C-alpha positions as CSV (number, residue, x, y, z in Angstrom):
1,M,9.1,31.9,-67.8
2,H,8.4,30.3,-71.2
3,A,5.0,30.2,-72.8
4,I,3.4,29.3,-76.1
5,V,2.7,32.5,-78.0
6,V,0.5,32.9,-81.1
7,S,2.8,34.9,-83.4
8,Q,0.1,35.6,-85.8
9,P,-3.3,34.1,-86.7
10,G,-2.7,30.9,-88.8
11,G,-1.9,27.2,-88.7
12,P,-0.1,25.3,-86.0
13,E,3.2,26.6,-87.2
14,V,2.5,30.0,-85.6
15,L,2.7,28.6,-82.1
16,E,6.0,29.6,-80.7
17,W,7.7,28.6,-77.3
18,R,9.1,31.9,-76.1
19,E,10.4,33.6,-73.0
20,V,7.7,36.0,-71.6
21,P,7.3,37.9,-68.3
22,D,6.5,35.9,-65.3
23,P,2.9,36.2,-63.9
24,R,2.2,37.3,-60.3
25,P,-0.8,36.4,-58.4
26,T,-3.1,39.4,-57.4
27,R,-5.7,39.4,-54.7
28,G,-7.7,36.3,-54.8
29,E,-5.4,34.5,-57.2
30,V,-3.3,31.3,-57.1
31,L,-0.1,31.0,-59.1
32,I,0.3,27.6,-60.4
33,E,3.6,26.1,-61.7
34,V,2.2,24.1,-64.6
35,T,2.7,20.4,-64.9
36,A,0.4,19.8,-67.8
37,A,-2.3,21.5,-69.9
38,G,-5.2,20.2,-71.8
39,V,-5.7,21.1,-75.5
40,N,-9.2,22.1,-76.6
41,R,-10.9,23.2,-79.8
42,A,-11.1,26.7,-78.4
43,D,-7.4,26.9,-78.5
44,L,-7.5,26.0,-82.2
45,M,-10.0,28.9,-82.8
46,Q,-7.8,31.3,-80.7
47,R,-4.8,30.3,-82.8
48,Q,-6.8,31.1,-85.9
49,G,-7.8,34.4,-84.7
50,F,-11.5,33.7,-84.1
51,Y,-11.7,33.4,-80.3
52,P,-9.7,36.0,-78.3
53,P,-9.2,35.7,-74.5
54,P,-11.6,37.6,-72.4
55,P,-10.4,41.0,-71.0
56,G,-7.8,40.6,-68.3
57,A,-7.0,36.9,-69.1
58,P,-3.6,35.7,-70.2
59,E,-3.0,36.0,-73.9
60,Y,-1.5,32.5,-74.2
61,P,-3.9,29.5,-75.2
62,G,-4.8,27.0,-72.6
63,L,-8.2,26.6,-70.8
64,E,-7.2,24.1,-68.2
65,C,-4.0,22.8,-66.4
66,S,-2.6,20.8,-63.5
67,G,0.4,21.6,-61.4
68,V,1.7,22.8,-58.0
69,V,0.8,25.9,-56.2
70,A,3.8,28.2,-56.3
71,E,2.3,31.2,-54.5
72,V,-1.0,32.5,-53.3
73,G,-2.3,36.1,-53.3
74,E,-4.2,37.8,-50.5
75,D,-7.7,36.4,-49.7
76,V,-7.2,33.1,-51.1
77,E,-9.1,30.3,-49.4
78,G,-8.1,26.6,-49.1
79,F,-4.8,26.5,-51.0
80,A,-1.1,26.9,-50.0
81,P,2.2,26.6,-51.7
82,G,3.0,23.0,-52.5
83,D,-0.5,21.8,-53.1
84,E,-1.1,19.7,-56.2
85,V,-4.1,21.2,-58.1
86,C,-5.8,21.5,-61.4
87,A,-7.7,24.5,-62.7
88,L,-10.2,25.9,-65.1
89,L,-8.7,28.8,-66.9
90,A,-9.8,31.7,-69.1
91,G,-6.4,31.3,-70.9
92,G,-2.7,30.9,-70.1
93,G,-2.4,27.2,-69.6
94,Y,0.3,26.8,-72.3
95,A,2.9,28.2,-70.1
96,E,5.4,27.3,-67.2
97,K,3.3,29.3,-64.8
98,V,-0.3,30.7,-64.7
99,A,-2.3,32.9,-62.2
100,V,-5.9,32.0,-61.7
101,P,-8.8,33.0,-59.4
102,W,-8.8,30.5,-56.4
103,E,-12.5,29.8,-57.0
104,Q,-11.5,28.1,-60.3
105,V,-8.9,25.8,-58.7
106,L,-9.5,22.2,-57.4
107,P,-7.3,19.8,-55.6
108,A,-5.9,17.3,-58.0
109,P,-8.2,14.2,-57.7
110,S,-6.9,11.1,-56.2
111,G,-6.4,7.9,-58.3
112,I,-4.8,9.5,-61.3
113,T,-1.5,11.2,-62.1
114,L,-1.0,15.0,-61.9
115,V,-0.5,15.0,-65.8
116,E,-3.7,13.1,-66.3
117,A,-5.5,15.7,-64.0
118,A,-5.0,18.3,-66.8
119,A,-7.5,16.4,-68.9
120,L,-10.4,17.0,-66.6
121,P,-11.2,20.8,-65.5
122,E,-12.6,22.0,-68.8
123,V,-14.5,18.8,-69.9
124,A,-15.8,18.0,-66.4
125,S,-17.0,21.7,-65.9
126,T,-18.6,21.7,-69.3
127,V,-20.4,18.4,-68.9
128,W,-21.5,19.0,-65.2
129,S,-22.8,22.6,-66.0
130,N,-24.6,21.7,-69.2
131,V,-25.9,18.2,-68.7
132,F,-26.6,18.2,-64.9
133,M,-27.0,22.0,-63.9
134,T,-28.7,23.4,-66.9
135,A,-30.3,20.4,-68.7
136,R,-31.1,18.6,-65.3
137,L,-30.4,15.1,-66.5
138,R,-31.9,12.8,-64.0
139,R,-31.3,9.1,-63.1
140,G,-33.2,6.8,-65.5
141,E,-33.3,9.4,-68.3
142,T,-31.6,9.0,-71.6
143,L,-28.7,11.2,-72.8
144,L,-27.6,11.6,-76.4
145,V,-23.9,12.6,-76.7
146,H,-22.7,13.8,-80.1
147,G,-19.0,13.3,-80.6
148,G,-18.7,10.5,-78.0
149,A,-15.0,10.0,-78.7
150,S,-14.0,13.6,-78.0
151,G,-12.6,14.8,-74.7
152,I,-16.1,16.1,-73.6
153,G,-17.8,13.0,-75.1
154,T,-15.8,10.5,-73.3
155,C,-16.3,12.4,-69.9
156,A,-20.1,12.8,-70.6
157,I,-20.5,9.1,-71.3
158,Q,-18.7,8.0,-68.1
159,L,-20.4,10.6,-65.8
160,A,-23.9,10.2,-67.1
161,K,-23.6,6.3,-66.8
162,A,-22.1,6.6,-63.3
163,L,-25.0,8.7,-62.2
164,G,-27.7,6.3,-63.5
165,S,-28.6,7.4,-67.0
166,H,-29.0,5.5,-70.3
167,V,-26.4,6.9,-72.7
168,I,-26.5,6.9,-76.4
169,T,-23.6,8.6,-78.5
170,T,-22.6,9.3,-82.0
171,A,-19.0,8.8,-83.5
172,G,-17.6,8.7,-87.0
173,T,-15.6,5.5,-87.1
174,A,-15.9,1.9,-86.1
175,E,-13.0,2.3,-83.8
176,K,-14.6,5.3,-82.0
177,V,-17.9,3.4,-81.8
178,A,-16.2,0.6,-80.1
179,R,-14.4,2.8,-77.6
180,C,-17.7,4.7,-76.7
181,L,-19.3,1.2,-75.8
182,E,-16.1,0.3,-73.8
183,L,-16.5,3.5,-71.8
184,G,-20.2,2.6,-70.9
185,A,-22.5,3.9,-73.7
186,D,-25.5,1.7,-74.0
187,E,-25.6,2.5,-77.8
188,A,-23.3,4.0,-80.1
189,I,-24.1,5.0,-83.7
190,N,-21.7,5.5,-86.6
191,Y,-23.2,8.8,-88.0
192,R,-21.5,8.2,-91.4
193,E,-23.4,5.0,-91.9
194,E,-26.8,5.5,-89.9
195,D,-29.2,8.4,-89.3
196,F,-29.4,8.8,-85.5
197,A,-32.6,10.7,-85.8
198,E,-34.3,7.4,-87.0
199,K,-33.1,5.5,-84.1
200,V,-32.9,7.6,-81.1
201,R,-35.2,9.2,-78.5
202,A,-33.6,11.1,-75.7
203,D,-34.5,13.4,-72.7
204,V,-31.2,15.4,-73.0
205,V,-29.1,16.0,-76.1
206,L,-25.4,17.3,-75.7
207,D,-24.6,18.8,-79.0
208,I,-21.4,20.2,-80.6
209,M,-22.6,20.6,-84.1
210,G,-25.2,23.6,-83.9
211,A,-27.2,24.3,-87.0
212,K,-26.4,21.2,-89.0
213,Y,-28.0,19.0,-86.3
214,L,-30.7,21.3,-85.0
215,R,-33.7,19.8,-86.8
216,K,-32.7,16.2,-86.0
217,N,-31.9,17.1,-82.4
218,I,-35.4,18.5,-81.9
219,S,-36.9,15.5,-83.5
220,V,-35.3,13.0,-81.1
221,L,-36.4,14.8,-77.9
222,N,-39.0,13.2,-75.7
223,T,-41.7,15.3,-74.3
224,G,-40.0,17.8,-71.9
225,G,-36.7,17.2,-73.5
226,R,-33.7,19.5,-73.3
227,L,-31.1,20.4,-75.9
228,A,-27.9,21.7,-74.8
229,V,-25.7,23.2,-77.6
230,I,-22.1,23.8,-76.6
231,G,-20.4,23.9,-80.1
232,L,-21.0,25.2,-83.6
233,Q,-18.9,22.9,-85.7
234,G,-21.9,22.5,-88.1
235,G,-22.7,26.2,-88.3
236,S,-24.4,28.9,-86.2
237,K,-27.7,29.6,-88.0
238,G,-30.4,27.1,-88.6
239,E,-34.3,27.0,-88.9
240,L,-36.1,26.2,-85.7
241,D,-39.4,24.5,-85.7
242,L,-41.3,26.2,-82.9
243,G,-44.3,24.0,-83.5
244,A,-42.3,20.9,-82.7
245,M,-40.9,22.7,-79.6
246,L,-44.3,23.6,-78.3
247,A,-45.7,20.1,-78.9
248,K,-42.8,18.6,-76.9
249,R,-42.6,21.2,-74.3
250,A,-39.0,21.2,-75.1
251,S,-36.3,23.7,-74.4
252,I,-32.8,24.8,-75.9
253,H,-30.0,25.9,-74.0
254,A,-26.8,27.4,-75.6
255,T,-24.0,28.0,-73.2
256,G,-20.3,29.0,-73.1
257,L,-17.8,28.6,-70.3
258,R,-14.8,30.8,-71.0
259,N,-16.4,34.3,-70.7
260,R,-18.5,33.6,-67.6
261,P,-17.8,35.8,-64.5
262,V,-15.6,34.2,-61.8
263,P,-18.4,33.6,-59.3
264,E,-20.3,31.5,-61.9
265,K,-17.3,29.5,-62.8
266,G,-16.8,29.1,-59.0
267,V,-20.2,27.5,-58.6
268,I,-19.5,25.1,-61.5
269,V,-16.1,24.2,-60.2
270,R,-17.4,23.5,-56.7
271,G,-20.1,21.3,-58.2
272,V,-17.3,19.3,-60.1
273,G,-15.3,18.8,-56.9
274,E,-18.4,17.7,-54.9
275,N,-20.0,15.5,-57.5
276,V,-17.4,14.4,-60.2
277,W,-14.1,14.1,-58.1
278,P,-15.5,11.2,-55.9
279,L,-16.3,9.3,-59.0
280,V,-12.8,9.8,-60.3
281,A,-11.3,8.6,-57.0
282,A,-13.5,5.6,-57.3
283,G,-12.5,4.8,-60.9
284,A,-16.0,5.3,-62.3
285,V,-14.9,8.4,-64.3
286,R,-11.3,8.5,-65.6
287,P,-9.6,10.8,-68.0
288,I,-9.2,9.4,-71.4
289,V,-5.8,10.6,-72.9
290,H,-5.0,10.1,-76.5
291,A,-1.6,11.6,-76.4
292,V,0.9,13.7,-74.2
293,V,3.1,16.0,-76.2
294,P,5.9,18.2,-74.8
295,M,4.6,21.7,-74.3
296,A,7.2,23.3,-76.5
297,E,5.7,21.2,-79.4
298,A,2.2,22.5,-79.0
299,A,2.0,22.8,-82.9
300,E,2.0,18.9,-83.1
301,A,-0.7,18.7,-80.5
302,H,-2.8,21.1,-82.5
303,R,-2.2,19.0,-85.6
304,I,-3.4,15.8,-83.8
305,L,-6.6,17.6,-82.7
306,E,-7.3,19.0,-86.1
307,S,-6.9,15.6,-87.7
308,G,-10.0,14.3,-85.9
309,D,-8.3,10.9,-85.3
310,H,-7.9,11.2,-81.6
311,I,-10.0,9.6,-78.9
312,G,-10.2,11.6,-75.6
313,K,-7.8,14.2,-74.7
314,V,-4.6,15.6,-76.1
315,L,-2.3,17.1,-73.4
316,L,0.8,19.2,-73.3
317,A,3.3,18.3,-70.5
318,R,6.5,20.1,-69.4
């Protein structure tokens, strides 16, 4: 088969479409013939040499894909060759085929194309696990989403709104602010023009910035508020005001997804299938796709993501 290989750490130009050995499914794995793959910031970090795949994972980038089941290993439950599926991966999505534990595979949701389905596994799993499983956002509470025009942000806005929450988001341009409002955000703040900390009070904050926003994120939390940190674009080390935390009875959760054990990922993926997929089928949550790029041209997809001009997901399609 062919796959995107990182020839050496560096810029997008180090991504090469090469012939590589075919994967084979081992016990408990499903072999997927890939139709499309999502592009995530973690892929950019892996390309730069900062985020290697976990032990045993494919070396090629790609944390989510959609496609058709080509083969199943022993002890696989619920899937058979020919099924249209999408999957949460530890790596390997930028390829013609990928083997993945069956617990991380979902039937492709109805109401969207198989290519569009590649935009959902990573973002839906991230939002569901952090906002709803860990931070326990409840109907009627307020969620603040940073980076509302990103793949994760566009999913979080729609999902939280569909489940009955008040949603506020930040974004960096007037166009992105408008798009967030179109997706259902009740309020959208251009962080280049306004200080969100002066305007917002929230029960849950979904943060991609880390240290840069730590103080402000704590300041906007209501009593009993929860801060979920899923990214460190603004740095990894910041000063934490424990007095403010105590006064608000607040909590901070910092989580990752890629390195979790398969059983933990399986619980998250089942939660997505049970709670998010019906909303996708009903049209209440839909993948927002900025661009679909041929897989062999993955370098261009990385350039689009690095530009920061995109709204929603960038996909690679065969």
